SEKOL-107182 format. One record per residue (C-alpha): chain; z, y, x; residue number from 1; residue in one letter. Coordinates in Angstrom, 3 decimals. Layout:
node zapa: A, Z: Z, Y: Y, X: X, gutor: NUM, pamar: A
...
//
This chain:
node zapa: A, Z: 1.021, Y: -158.659, X: -25.056, gutor: 1, pamar: M
node zapa: A, Z: -0.043, Y: -155.237, X: -24.240, gutor: 2, pamar: A
node zapa: A, Z: 0.863, Y: -152.089, X: -26.347, gutor: 3, pamar: D
node zapa: A, Z: -2.667, Y: -150.813, X: -26.468, gutor: 4, pamar: I
node zapa: A, Z: -6.050, Y: -153.401, X: -26.962, gutor: 5, pamar: V
node zapa: A, Z: -9.384, Y: -151.583, X: -27.160, gutor: 6, pamar: T
node zapa: A, Z: -12.225, Y: -153.808, X: -28.584, gutor: 7, pamar: L
node zapa: A, Z: -16.152, Y: -152.769, X: -27.363, gutor: 8, pamar: T
node zapa: A, Z: -18.751, Y: -154.499, X: -28.920, gutor: 9, pamar: L
node zapa: A, Z: -21.772, Y: -152.426, X: -27.479, gutor: 10, pamar: N
node zapa: A, Z: -20.089, Y: -151.171, X: -24.012, gutor: 11, pamar: P
node zapa: A, Z: -22.937, Y: -149.701, X: -21.568, gutor: 12, pamar: A
node zapa: A, Z: -23.417, Y: -148.503, X: -18.097, gutor: 13, pamar: V
node zapa: A, Z: -23.633, Y: -144.794, X: -18.559, gutor: 14, pamar: D
node zapa: A, Z: -25.799, Y: -142.850, X: -16.142, gutor: 15, pamar: V
node zapa: A, Z: -25.746, Y: -139.291, X: -15.553, gutor: 16, pamar: A
node zapa: A, Z: -28.202, Y: -136.737, X: -13.894, gutor: 17, pamar: T
node zapa: A, Z: -29.503, Y: -133.250, X: -13.959, gutor: 18, pamar: A
node zapa: A, Z: -32.692, Y: -131.704, X: -13.498, gutor: 19, pamar: V
node zapa: A, Z: -33.755, Y: -128.049, X: -12.922, gutor: 20, pamar: D
node zapa: A, Z: -35.997, Y: -127.928, X: -16.002, gutor: 21, pamar: R
node zapa: A, Z: -36.438, Y: -130.456, X: -18.717, gutor: 22, pamar: L
node zapa: A, Z: -40.115, Y: -130.158, X: -19.431, gutor: 23, pamar: V
node zapa: A, Z: -42.528, Y: -132.713, X: -21.210, gutor: 24, pamar: P
node zapa: A, Z: -45.218, Y: -134.504, X: -19.188, gutor: 25, pamar: G
node zapa: A, Z: -44.124, Y: -133.583, X: -15.844, gutor: 26, pamar: D
node zapa: A, Z: -42.475, Y: -135.978, X: -13.543, gutor: 27, pamar: K
node zapa: A, Z: -38.652, Y: -134.728, X: -13.182, gutor: 28, pamar: L
node zapa: A, Z: -36.590, Y: -134.828, X: -9.867, gutor: 29, pamar: R
node zapa: A, Z: -33.181, Y: -135.875, X: -10.826, gutor: 30, pamar: C
node zapa: A, Z: -29.888, Y: -135.341, X: -9.017, gutor: 31, pamar: A
node zapa: A, Z: -28.091, Y: -138.014, X: -7.558, gutor: 32, pamar: P
node zapa: A, Z: -26.797, Y: -140.034, X: -10.635, gutor: 33, pamar: P
node zapa: A, Z: -23.015, Y: -140.636, X: -11.508, gutor: 34, pamar: L
node zapa: A, Z: -22.782, Y: -144.020, X: -12.542, gutor: 35, pamar: V
node zapa: A, Z: -19.476, Y: -144.990, X: -14.817, gutor: 36, pamar: H
node zapa: A, Z: -18.613, Y: -147.994, X: -17.091, gutor: 37, pamar: P
node zapa: A, Z: -19.067, Y: -146.682, X: -20.570, gutor: 38, pamar: G
node zapa: A, Z: -18.725, Y: -147.744, X: -24.317, gutor: 39, pamar: G
node zapa: A, Z: -16.136, Y: -145.979, X: -27.133, gutor: 40, pamar: G
node zapa: A, Z: -13.242, Y: -148.453, X: -26.503, gutor: 41, pamar: G
node zapa: A, Z: -13.598, Y: -148.998, X: -22.845, gutor: 42, pamar: I
node zapa: A, Z: -13.149, Y: -144.943, X: -22.485, gutor: 43, pamar: N
node zapa: A, Z: -10.314, Y: -145.206, X: -24.452, gutor: 44, pamar: V
node zapa: A, Z: -8.784, Y: -147.633, X: -22.374, gutor: 45, pamar: A
node zapa: A, Z: -9.700, Y: -146.077, X: -19.508, gutor: 46, pamar: R
node zapa: A, Z: -8.005, Y: -142.617, X: -20.424, gutor: 47, pamar: V
node zapa: A, Z: -4.545, Y: -144.802, X: -21.849, gutor: 48, pamar: A
node zapa: A, Z: -4.359, Y: -146.382, X: -18.358, gutor: 49, pamar: A
node zapa: A, Z: -4.684, Y: -142.923, X: -16.472, gutor: 50, pamar: R
node zapa: A, Z: -1.849, Y: -141.650, X: -18.920, gutor: 51, pamar: L
node zapa: A, Z: 0.456, Y: -144.349, X: -18.279, gutor: 52, pamar: G
node zapa: A, Z: -0.386, Y: -146.837, X: -21.134, gutor: 53, pamar: G
node zapa: A, Z: -0.279, Y: -150.304, X: -21.251, gutor: 54, pamar: D
node zapa: A, Z: -3.796, Y: -151.556, X: -22.196, gutor: 55, pamar: V
node zapa: A, Z: -6.172, Y: -154.098, X: -22.330, gutor: 56, pamar: I
node zapa: A, Z: -9.896, Y: -153.787, X: -22.698, gutor: 57, pamar: A
node zapa: A, Z: -11.953, Y: -156.433, X: -24.507, gutor: 58, pamar: L
node zapa: A, Z: -15.608, Y: -156.039, X: -24.105, gutor: 59, pamar: Y
node zapa: A, Z: -18.985, Y: -157.751, X: -24.517, gutor: 60, pamar: A
node zapa: A, Z: -21.099, Y: -157.994, X: -21.517, gutor: 61, pamar: A
node zapa: A, Z: -24.350, Y: -160.239, X: -20.160, gutor: 62, pamar: G
node zapa: A, Z: -27.160, Y: -160.134, X: -17.895, gutor: 63, pamar: G
node zapa: A, Z: -27.255, Y: -157.922, X: -14.591, gutor: 64, pamar: P
node zapa: A, Z: -26.221, Y: -154.596, X: -16.427, gutor: 65, pamar: T
node zapa: A, Z: -23.123, Y: -156.657, X: -17.708, gutor: 66, pamar: G
node zapa: A, Z: -22.273, Y: -157.870, X: -13.977, gutor: 67, pamar: E
node zapa: A, Z: -22.722, Y: -154.179, X: -12.914, gutor: 68, pamar: L
node zapa: A, Z: -20.039, Y: -152.881, X: -16.069, gutor: 69, pamar: L
node zapa: A, Z: -17.576, Y: -155.620, X: -14.904, gutor: 70, pamar: Q
node zapa: A, Z: -18.001, Y: -154.463, X: -11.057, gutor: 71, pamar: Q
node zapa: A, Z: -17.391, Y: -150.620, X: -12.222, gutor: 72, pamar: L
node zapa: A, Z: -14.238, Y: -151.646, X: -14.243, gutor: 73, pamar: L
node zapa: A, Z: -12.632, Y: -153.621, X: -11.320, gutor: 74, pamar: R
node zapa: A, Z: -13.162, Y: -150.551, X: -9.218, gutor: 75, pamar: E
node zapa: A, Z: -11.006, Y: -148.535, X: -11.601, gutor: 76, pamar: E
node zapa: A, Z: -8.818, Y: -151.342, X: -11.620, gutor: 77, pamar: E
node zapa: A, Z: -8.439, Y: -151.545, X: -15.606, gutor: 78, pamar: L
node zapa: A, Z: -6.966, Y: -154.786, X: -17.034, gutor: 79, pamar: T
node zapa: A, Z: -9.877, Y: -155.972, X: -19.174, gutor: 80, pamar: C
node zapa: A, Z: -11.478, Y: -159.167, X: -20.160, gutor: 81, pamar: E
node zapa: A, Z: -15.222, Y: -159.534, X: -20.902, gutor: 82, pamar: A
node zapa: A, Z: -16.616, Y: -161.726, X: -23.820, gutor: 83, pamar: L
node zapa: A, Z: -19.681, Y: -163.245, X: -22.412, gutor: 84, pamar: R
node zapa: A, Z: -23.071, Y: -162.839, X: -24.319, gutor: 85, pamar: I
node zapa: A, Z: -26.666, Y: -164.021, X: -24.062, gutor: 86, pamar: A
node zapa: A, Z: -28.412, Y: -160.722, X: -24.313, gutor: 87, pamar: G
node zapa: A, Z: -28.016, Y: -157.848, X: -21.493, gutor: 88, pamar: T
node zapa: A, Z: -25.920, Y: -154.938, X: -21.868, gutor: 89, pamar: T
node zapa: A, Z: -27.079, Y: -151.447, X: -22.355, gutor: 90, pamar: R
node zapa: A, Z: -27.830, Y: -148.624, X: -20.451, gutor: 91, pamar: E
node zapa: A, Z: -27.221, Y: -145.150, X: -21.693, gutor: 92, pamar: N
node zapa: A, Z: -28.815, Y: -142.258, X: -19.707, gutor: 93, pamar: L
node zapa: A, Z: -27.359, Y: -138.152, X: -20.144, gutor: 94, pamar: A
node zapa: A, Z: -29.560, Y: -135.800, X: -18.425, gutor: 95, pamar: V
node zapa: A, Z: -28.468, Y: -132.009, X: -17.988, gutor: 96, pamar: Q
node zapa: A, Z: -30.996, Y: -129.258, X: -17.964, gutor: 97, pamar: D
node zapa: A, Z: -29.583, Y: -126.996, X: -15.216, gutor: 98, pamar: K
node zapa: A, Z: -31.808, Y: -124.095, X: -16.280, gutor: 99, pamar: S
node zapa: A, Z: -29.970, Y: -123.731, X: -19.955, gutor: 100, pamar: T
node zapa: A, Z: -26.923, Y: -126.150, X: -19.338, gutor: 101, pamar: G
node zapa: A, Z: -27.854, Y: -128.117, X: -22.289, gutor: 102, pamar: Q
node zapa: A, Z: -27.364, Y: -131.686, X: -21.932, gutor: 103, pamar: E
node zapa: A, Z: -29.546, Y: -134.443, X: -23.373, gutor: 104, pamar: F
node zapa: A, Z: -27.874, Y: -138.056, X: -24.265, gutor: 105, pamar: R
node zapa: A, Z: -30.291, Y: -141.182, X: -24.613, gutor: 106, pamar: F
node zapa: A, Z: -28.581, Y: -143.712, X: -26.186, gutor: 107, pamar: V
node zapa: A, Z: -29.940, Y: -147.481, X: -26.244, gutor: 108, pamar: L
node zapa: A, Z: -29.270, Y: -149.490, X: -29.393, gutor: 109, pamar: P
node zapa: A, Z: -27.620, Y: -152.688, X: -27.284, gutor: 110, pamar: G
node zapa: A, Z: -28.279, Y: -156.397, X: -27.463, gutor: 111, pamar: P
node zapa: A, Z: -28.194, Y: -158.207, X: -30.498, gutor: 112, pamar: A
node zapa: A, Z: -24.968, Y: -160.425, X: -30.789, gutor: 113, pamar: L
node zapa: A, Z: -25.158, Y: -163.890, X: -32.485, gutor: 114, pamar: S
node zapa: A, Z: -22.326, Y: -164.553, X: -35.123, gutor: 115, pamar: P
node zapa: A, Z: -20.578, Y: -166.969, X: -32.679, gutor: 116, pamar: S
node zapa: A, Z: -20.621, Y: -164.009, X: -30.127, gutor: 117, pamar: E
node zapa: A, Z: -19.146, Y: -161.384, X: -32.889, gutor: 118, pamar: W
node zapa: A, Z: -16.630, Y: -163.992, X: -34.413, gutor: 119, pamar: Q
node zapa: A, Z: -15.278, Y: -164.824, X: -30.944, gutor: 120, pamar: G
node zapa: A, Z: -14.652, Y: -161.185, X: -30.188, gutor: 121, pamar: G
node zapa: A, Z: -12.672, Y: -160.986, X: -33.672, gutor: 122, pamar: L
node zapa: A, Z: -10.428, Y: -164.023, X: -32.593, gutor: 123, pamar: S
node zapa: A, Z: -9.649, Y: -163.131, X: -29.176, gutor: 124, pamar: R
node zapa: A, Z: -8.855, Y: -159.465, X: -30.184, gutor: 125, pamar: C
node zapa: A, Z: -6.391, Y: -160.922, X: -32.630, gutor: 126, pamar: A
node zapa: A, Z: -4.981, Y: -163.165, X: -30.211, gutor: 127, pamar: Q
node zapa: A, Z: -4.410, Y: -160.339, X: -27.564, gutor: 128, pamar: L
node zapa: A, Z: -2.901, Y: -158.071, X: -30.225, gutor: 129, pamar: A
node zapa: A, Z: 0.956, Y: -158.367, X: -30.427, gutor: 130, pamar: G
node zapa: A, Z: 2.569, Y: -157.950, X: -33.876, gutor: 131, pamar: Q
node zapa: A, Z: 3.536, Y: -154.309, X: -32.732, gutor: 132, pamar: T
node zapa: A, Z: 0.264, Y: -153.171, X: -30.615, gutor: 133, pamar: S
node zapa: A, Z: -2.093, Y: -150.625, X: -31.497, gutor: 134, pamar: F
node zapa: A, Z: -5.963, Y: -151.869, X: -31.666, gutor: 135, pamar: V
node zapa: A, Z: -8.756, Y: -149.557, X: -31.020, gutor: 136, pamar: V
node zapa: A, Z: -12.052, Y: -150.396, X: -32.685, gutor: 137, pamar: A
node zapa: A, Z: -14.339, Y: -147.868, X: -31.072, gutor: 138, pamar: S
node zapa: A, Z: -17.912, Y: -147.146, X: -30.703, gutor: 139, pamar: G
node zapa: A, Z: -20.897, Y: -148.188, X: -32.483, gutor: 140, pamar: S
node zapa: A, Z: -21.607, Y: -151.934, X: -33.606, gutor: 141, pamar: L
node zapa: A, Z: -24.704, Y: -153.695, X: -31.847, gutor: 142, pamar: P
node zapa: A, Z: -27.466, Y: -155.436, X: -34.034, gutor: 143, pamar: P
node zapa: A, Z: -26.224, Y: -158.551, X: -35.532, gutor: 144, pamar: G
node zapa: A, Z: -22.854, Y: -157.647, X: -36.250, gutor: 145, pamar: V
node zapa: A, Z: -22.000, Y: -156.975, X: -40.131, gutor: 146, pamar: P
node zapa: A, Z: -20.767, Y: -153.753, X: -41.277, gutor: 147, pamar: D
node zapa: A, Z: -17.768, Y: -155.093, X: -42.221, gutor: 148, pamar: D
node zapa: A, Z: -16.673, Y: -156.136, X: -38.729, gutor: 149, pamar: F
node zapa: A, Z: -13.741, Y: -153.614, X: -38.721, gutor: 150, pamar: H
node zapa: A, Z: -12.725, Y: -154.675, X: -41.999, gutor: 151, pamar: A
node zapa: A, Z: -12.401, Y: -158.379, X: -40.960, gutor: 152, pamar: R
node zapa: A, Z: -10.772, Y: -157.430, X: -37.707, gutor: 153, pamar: L
node zapa: A, Z: -8.187, Y: -155.897, X: -39.951, gutor: 154, pamar: S
node zapa: A, Z: -7.344, Y: -159.008, X: -41.856, gutor: 155, pamar: S
node zapa: A, Z: -7.358, Y: -161.199, X: -39.018, gutor: 156, pamar: R
node zapa: A, Z: -4.297, Y: -158.799, X: -36.993, gutor: 157, pamar: L
node zapa: A, Z: -0.728, Y: -159.667, X: -37.353, gutor: 158, pamar: G
node zapa: A, Z: 1.426, Y: -157.600, X: -40.296, gutor: 159, pamar: P
node zapa: A, Z: 2.840, Y: -155.057, X: -37.395, gutor: 160, pamar: G
node zapa: A, Z: -0.542, Y: -154.280, X: -35.610, gutor: 161, pamar: A
node zapa: A, Z: -1.986, Y: -151.151, X: -36.445, gutor: 162, pamar: R
node zapa: A, Z: -5.725, Y: -150.845, X: -36.402, gutor: 163, pamar: L
node zapa: A, Z: -7.320, Y: -147.548, X: -35.046, gutor: 164, pamar: V
node zapa: A, Z: -11.179, Y: -147.353, X: -35.965, gutor: 165, pamar: V
node zapa: A, Z: -13.473, Y: -144.818, X: -34.365, gutor: 166, pamar: D
node zapa: A, Z: -16.780, Y: -145.634, X: -36.012, gutor: 167, pamar: S
node zapa: A, Z: -19.310, Y: -144.103, X: -38.250, gutor: 168, pamar: S
node zapa: A, Z: -21.597, Y: -144.639, X: -41.189, gutor: 169, pamar: G
node zapa: A, Z: -21.098, Y: -148.204, X: -43.282, gutor: 170, pamar: P
node zapa: A, Z: -18.940, Y: -149.463, X: -40.674, gutor: 171, pamar: A
node zapa: A, Z: -16.680, Y: -146.504, X: -41.062, gutor: 172, pamar: L
node zapa: A, Z: -17.056, Y: -146.906, X: -44.720, gutor: 173, pamar: K
node zapa: A, Z: -16.147, Y: -150.515, X: -44.873, gutor: 174, pamar: A
node zapa: A, Z: -13.233, Y: -150.052, X: -42.717, gutor: 175, pamar: A
node zapa: A, Z: -11.798, Y: -147.586, X: -45.004, gutor: 176, pamar: L
node zapa: A, Z: -12.300, Y: -149.903, X: -48.071, gutor: 177, pamar: E
node zapa: A, Z: -10.102, Y: -152.565, X: -46.597, gutor: 178, pamar: A
node zapa: A, Z: -7.325, Y: -149.977, X: -44.860, gutor: 179, pamar: G
node zapa: A, Z: -6.545, Y: -149.032, X: -41.571, gutor: 180, pamar: V
node zapa: A, Z: -3.882, Y: -147.577, X: -39.732, gutor: 181, pamar: F
node zapa: A, Z: -6.150, Y: -144.545, X: -38.429, gutor: 182, pamar: A
node zapa: A, Z: -9.651, Y: -143.237, X: -38.346, gutor: 183, pamar: V
node zapa: A, Z: -11.034, Y: -140.355, X: -36.192, gutor: 184, pamar: K
node zapa: A, Z: -14.174, Y: -139.127, X: -37.887, gutor: 185, pamar: P
node zapa: A, Z: -16.210, Y: -135.870, X: -37.069, gutor: 186, pamar: S
node zapa: A, Z: -16.615, Y: -133.311, X: -39.533, gutor: 187, pamar: L
node zapa: A, Z: -20.401, Y: -134.817, X: -39.958, gutor: 188, pamar: T
node zapa: A, Z: -18.910, Y: -138.173, X: -40.766, gutor: 189, pamar: E
node zapa: A, Z: -16.580, Y: -137.187, X: -42.972, gutor: 190, pamar: L
node zapa: A, Z: -19.223, Y: -135.269, X: -44.790, gutor: 191, pamar: R
node zapa: A, Z: -21.368, Y: -138.151, X: -44.744, gutor: 192, pamar: Q
node zapa: A, Z: -18.597, Y: -140.168, X: -46.087, gutor: 193, pamar: L
node zapa: A, Z: -17.432, Y: -137.982, X: -48.594, gutor: 194, pamar: T
node zapa: A, Z: -20.950, Y: -136.569, X: -49.474, gutor: 195, pamar: G
node zapa: A, Z: -19.427, Y: -133.306, X: -49.823, gutor: 196, pamar: E
node zapa: A, Z: -19.913, Y: -130.079, X: -47.740, gutor: 197, pamar: P
node zapa: A, Z: -16.827, Y: -129.465, X: -46.418, gutor: 198, pamar: L
node zapa: A, Z: -17.394, Y: -126.035, X: -45.553, gutor: 199, pamar: D
node zapa: A, Z: -13.633, Y: -124.797, X: -45.613, gutor: 200, pamar: T
node zapa: A, Z: -10.555, Y: -125.609, X: -43.733, gutor: 201, pamar: R
node zapa: A, Z: -8.847, Y: -126.463, X: -47.383, gutor: 202, pamar: A
node zapa: A, Z: -11.981, Y: -128.379, X: -48.208, gutor: 203, pamar: E
node zapa: A, Z: -11.593, Y: -130.323, X: -44.790, gutor: 204, pamar: Q
node zapa: A, Z: -7.680, Y: -130.635, X: -45.482, gutor: 205, pamar: L
node zapa: A, Z: -8.507, Y: -132.071, X: -48.806, gutor: 206, pamar: E
node zapa: A, Z: -10.699, Y: -134.732, X: -47.911, gutor: 207, pamar: A
node zapa: A, Z: -8.556, Y: -136.122, X: -45.357, gutor: 208, pamar: C
node zapa: A, Z: -5.665, Y: -136.102, X: -47.215, gutor: 209, pamar: R
node zapa: A, Z: -7.416, Y: -138.104, X: -50.025, gutor: 210, pamar: R
node zapa: A, Z: -8.035, Y: -140.980, X: -47.417, gutor: 211, pamar: L
node zapa: A, Z: -4.643, Y: -140.982, X: -46.828, gutor: 212, pamar: V
node zapa: A, Z: -2.949, Y: -140.839, X: -50.381, gutor: 213, pamar: R
node zapa: A, Z: -5.328, Y: -143.573, X: -51.488, gutor: 214, pamar: T
node zapa: A, Z: -4.211, Y: -145.949, X: -48.799, gutor: 215, pamar: G
node zapa: A, Z: -7.511, Y: -145.810, X: -46.885, gutor: 216, pamar: R
node zapa: A, Z: -5.805, Y: -144.455, X: -43.847, gutor: 217, pamar: A
node zapa: A, Z: -2.551, Y: -144.000, X: -42.678, gutor: 218, pamar: M
node zapa: A, Z: -3.783, Y: -141.141, X: -40.514, gutor: 219, pamar: M
node zapa: A, Z: -6.674, Y: -139.013, X: -40.287, gutor: 220, pamar: V
node zapa: A, Z: -7.807, Y: -137.176, X: -37.047, gutor: 221, pamar: A
node zapa: A, Z: -10.858, Y: -135.010, X: -38.072, gutor: 222, pamar: L
node zapa: A, Z: -12.439, Y: -133.635, X: -34.922, gutor: 223, pamar: S
node zapa: A, Z: -14.177, Y: -130.239, X: -35.322, gutor: 224, pamar: L
node zapa: A, Z: -15.808, Y: -129.563, X: -31.752, gutor: 225, pamar: G
node zapa: A, Z: -14.946, Y: -126.399, X: -30.368, gutor: 226, pamar: R
node zapa: A, Z: -12.682, Y: -125.613, X: -33.063, gutor: 227, pamar: E
node zapa: A, Z: -10.463, Y: -128.167, X: -32.569, gutor: 228, pamar: G
node zapa: A, Z: -8.936, Y: -130.999, X: -34.676, gutor: 229, pamar: A
node zapa: A, Z: -6.952, Y: -131.878, X: -37.500, gutor: 230, pamar: M
node zapa: A, Z: -4.443, Y: -134.639, X: -37.826, gutor: 231, pamar: L
node zapa: A, Z: -3.113, Y: -135.540, X: -41.654, gutor: 232, pamar: V
node zapa: A, Z: -0.720, Y: -138.215, X: -42.478, gutor: 233, pamar: S
node zapa: A, Z: 1.908, Y: -138.717, X: -45.126, gutor: 234, pamar: A
node zapa: A, Z: 4.564, Y: -136.823, X: -42.857, gutor: 235, pamar: Q
node zapa: A, Z: 2.395, Y: -133.593, X: -43.252, gutor: 236, pamar: G
node zapa: A, Z: -1.074, Y: -131.891, X: -41.700, gutor: 237, pamar: A
node zapa: A, Z: -1.568, Y: -129.937, X: -38.394, gutor: 238, pamar: W
node zapa: A, Z: -4.095, Y: -128.159, X: -36.582, gutor: 239, pamar: R
node zapa: A, Z: -5.032, Y: -127.431, X: -33.282, gutor: 240, pamar: A
node zapa: A, Z: -7.295, Y: -124.671, X: -32.013, gutor: 241, pamar: A
node zapa: A, Z: -9.905, Y: -125.977, X: -29.232, gutor: 242, pamar: G
node zapa: A, Z: -8.799, Y: -124.741, X: -25.988, gutor: 243, pamar: L
node zapa: A, Z: -11.233, Y: -122.473, X: -23.857, gutor: 244, pamar: P
node zapa: A, Z: -12.364, Y: -124.343, X: -20.764, gutor: 245, pamar: V
node zapa: A, Z: -15.463, Y: -124.856, X: -18.843, gutor: 246, pamar: T
node zapa: A, Z: -17.552, Y: -127.246, X: -20.635, gutor: 247, pamar: V
node zapa: A, Z: -19.310, Y: -129.649, X: -17.733, gutor: 248, pamar: A
node zapa: A, Z: -20.537, Y: -132.414, X: -20.169, gutor: 249, pamar: G
node zapa: A, Z: -19.140, Y: -133.413, X: -23.640, gutor: 250, pamar: T
node zapa: A, Z: -19.388, Y: -137.824, X: -23.140, gutor: 251, pamar: I
node zapa: A, Z: -16.133, Y: -139.058, X: -23.957, gutor: 252, pamar: G
node zapa: A, Z: -14.223, Y: -136.533, X: -25.118, gutor: 253, pamar: A
node zapa: A, Z: -13.825, Y: -138.099, X: -28.606, gutor: 254, pamar: G
node zapa: A, Z: -12.693, Y: -141.475, X: -26.647, gutor: 255, pamar: D
node zapa: A, Z: -10.279, Y: -139.283, X: -24.471, gutor: 256, pamar: S
node zapa: A, Z: -8.777, Y: -137.756, X: -27.525, gutor: 257, pamar: F
node zapa: A, Z: -7.989, Y: -141.386, X: -28.947, gutor: 258, pamar: V
node zapa: A, Z: -6.527, Y: -142.213, X: -25.481, gutor: 259, pamar: G
node zapa: A, Z: -4.128, Y: -139.385, X: -25.612, gutor: 260, pamar: G
node zapa: A, Z: -3.541, Y: -139.846, X: -29.373, gutor: 261, pamar: L
node zapa: A, Z: -2.266, Y: -143.482, X: -29.286, gutor: 262, pamar: V
node zapa: A, Z: -0.345, Y: -143.143, X: -25.801, gutor: 263, pamar: C
node zapa: A, Z: 1.527, Y: -140.519, X: -27.691, gutor: 264, pamar: A
node zapa: A, Z: 1.900, Y: -142.728, X: -30.564, gutor: 265, pamar: L
node zapa: A, Z: 2.816, Y: -145.881, X: -28.573, gutor: 266, pamar: V
node zapa: A, Z: 6.090, Y: -143.706, X: -26.914, gutor: 267, pamar: R
node zapa: A, Z: 7.174, Y: -142.732, X: -31.111, gutor: 268, pamar: N
node zapa: A, Z: 5.754, Y: -138.974, X: -30.521, gutor: 269, pamar: E
node zapa: A, Z: 5.446, Y: -137.409, X: -33.486, gutor: 270, pamar: P
node zapa: A, Z: 2.124, Y: -136.725, X: -35.257, gutor: 271, pamar: P
node zapa: A, Z: 2.032, Y: -133.241, X: -33.911, gutor: 272, pamar: Q
node zapa: A, Z: 3.002, Y: -134.220, X: -30.437, gutor: 273, pamar: E
node zapa: A, Z: 0.153, Y: -136.895, X: -30.542, gutor: 274, pamar: A
node zapa: A, Z: -2.490, Y: -134.454, X: -31.627, gutor: 275, pamar: L
node zapa: A, Z: -1.462, Y: -132.131, X: -28.603, gutor: 276, pamar: R
node zapa: A, Z: -1.717, Y: -135.036, X: -26.220, gutor: 277, pamar: H
node zapa: A, Z: -4.842, Y: -135.824, X: -27.660, gutor: 278, pamar: A
node zapa: A, Z: -6.552, Y: -132.332, X: -27.103, gutor: 279, pamar: M
node zapa: A, Z: -5.068, Y: -132.006, X: -23.967, gutor: 280, pamar: A
node zapa: A, Z: -7.098, Y: -135.582, X: -22.977, gutor: 281, pamar: A
node zapa: A, Z: -10.391, Y: -133.987, X: -24.736, gutor: 282, pamar: S
node zapa: A, Z: -10.132, Y: -130.476, X: -23.039, gutor: 283, pamar: A
node zapa: A, Z: -9.746, Y: -132.255, X: -19.793, gutor: 284, pamar: A
node zapa: A, Z: -12.886, Y: -134.460, X: -19.942, gutor: 285, pamar: T
node zapa: A, Z: -15.292, Y: -132.148, X: -21.067, gutor: 286, pamar: V
node zapa: A, Z: -14.561, Y: -130.437, X: -17.831, gutor: 287, pamar: Q
node zapa: A, Z: -15.897, Y: -133.501, X: -15.596, gutor: 288, pamar: E
node zapa: A, Z: -19.538, Y: -134.364, X: -15.321, gutor: 289, pamar: R
node zapa: A, Z: -20.883, Y: -137.437, X: -16.950, gutor: 290, pamar: G
node zapa: A, Z: -18.119, Y: -140.274, X: -17.761, gutor: 291, pamar: T
node zapa: A, Z: -15.879, Y: -139.448, X: -15.346, gutor: 292, pamar: A
node zapa: A, Z: -13.131, Y: -138.857, X: -17.877, gutor: 293, pamar: L
node zapa: A, Z: -10.019, Y: -136.857, X: -17.523, gutor: 294, pamar: C
node zapa: A, Z: -7.633, Y: -136.700, X: -14.799, gutor: 295, pamar: D
node zapa: A, Z: -4.070, Y: -137.201, X: -15.607, gutor: 296, pamar: A
node zapa: A, Z: -2.800, Y: -134.159, X: -13.890, gutor: 297, pamar: G
node zapa: A, Z: -5.141, Y: -131.945, X: -15.759, gutor: 298, pamar: K
node zapa: A, Z: -3.773, Y: -133.253, X: -18.919, gutor: 299, pamar: V
node zapa: A, Z: -0.525, Y: -132.330, X: -18.202, gutor: 300, pamar: R
node zapa: A, Z: -1.425, Y: -129.107, X: -17.179, gutor: 301, pamar: L
node zapa: A, Z: -3.539, Y: -128.452, X: -20.327, gutor: 302, pamar: L
node zapa: A, Z: -0.821, Y: -129.751, X: -22.626, gutor: 303, pamar: L
node zapa: A, Z: 1.104, Y: -126.496, X: -22.074, gutor: 304, pamar: Q
node zapa: A, Z: -1.457, Y: -124.856, X: -23.789, gutor: 305, pamar: R
node zapa: A, Z: -2.159, Y: -126.669, X: -26.849, gutor: 306, pamar: V
node zapa: A, Z: -1.274, Y: -124.762, X: -29.902, gutor: 307, pamar: E
node zapa: A, Z: -0.244, Y: -126.369, X: -32.934, gutor: 308, pamar: V
node zapa: A, Z: 0.208, Y: -125.371, X: -36.470, gutor: 309, pamar: E
node zapa: A, Z: 1.359, Y: -127.133, X: -39.637, gutor: 310, pamar: R
node zapa: A, Z: -0.982, Y: -126.905, X: -42.548, gutor: 311, pamar: L
//
């Protein structure tokens, strides 16, 4: 059994390009595209593998785009398994406006999954997960999949498996109601979840601690964008400031954070060290274009620069 199992029901082939200037109505000449396998759990697995993790990526795939996705994953030599679906895997497009440096991301909904398809994903994920595995369910849920999918997955895992959920909206709420090992909301997602403004660090910290106290999550990793991140568990709370790096793109930064975090937790690193590894992986990724994701050597260098304070 792998130490880390990732599940991606709504993966994508990610295409990234650039134009001199984004102008409505004009025919825009694009730079040569960068094409990578994408989707939350797939990106987490790609990062975890680069950082030395024992990981398997389970993902849905169908149609010609699904075949391309599998080919891209084979080229990365990632241990993975495709769940065959009738629909066609989606593509996502990211376009950088070189005149401003702004990045525009066009995200398609993905194919609808039948009950037998998503239920098959539940069963196979539970089979792949060992009693001590970390299971990372990351990314959006495609059409046809119920909001309580992650909650159902939690009930199917063995008693020692630890479920990490990186989702949003009703899916995140349902997962927390069932109880999970860890979640990684953004500040916007935490505001939506709590219905509170959470304008101050103290309010953000209390919202995370409340999730831990009520047993909805044993660990909460709150991403704060350029401001860094906060990690809260029963053992304490820590904050890491964002690293001053040159940002080439933000796609996959959150997934890289999760990959770095889980790899450290698998090695039984304490929470503050897991936060350091998560921050380094995320910072290394934003220096890459498209969804090239982080390089292990850059992660090791950045790790020395991450400062973590106890709250």
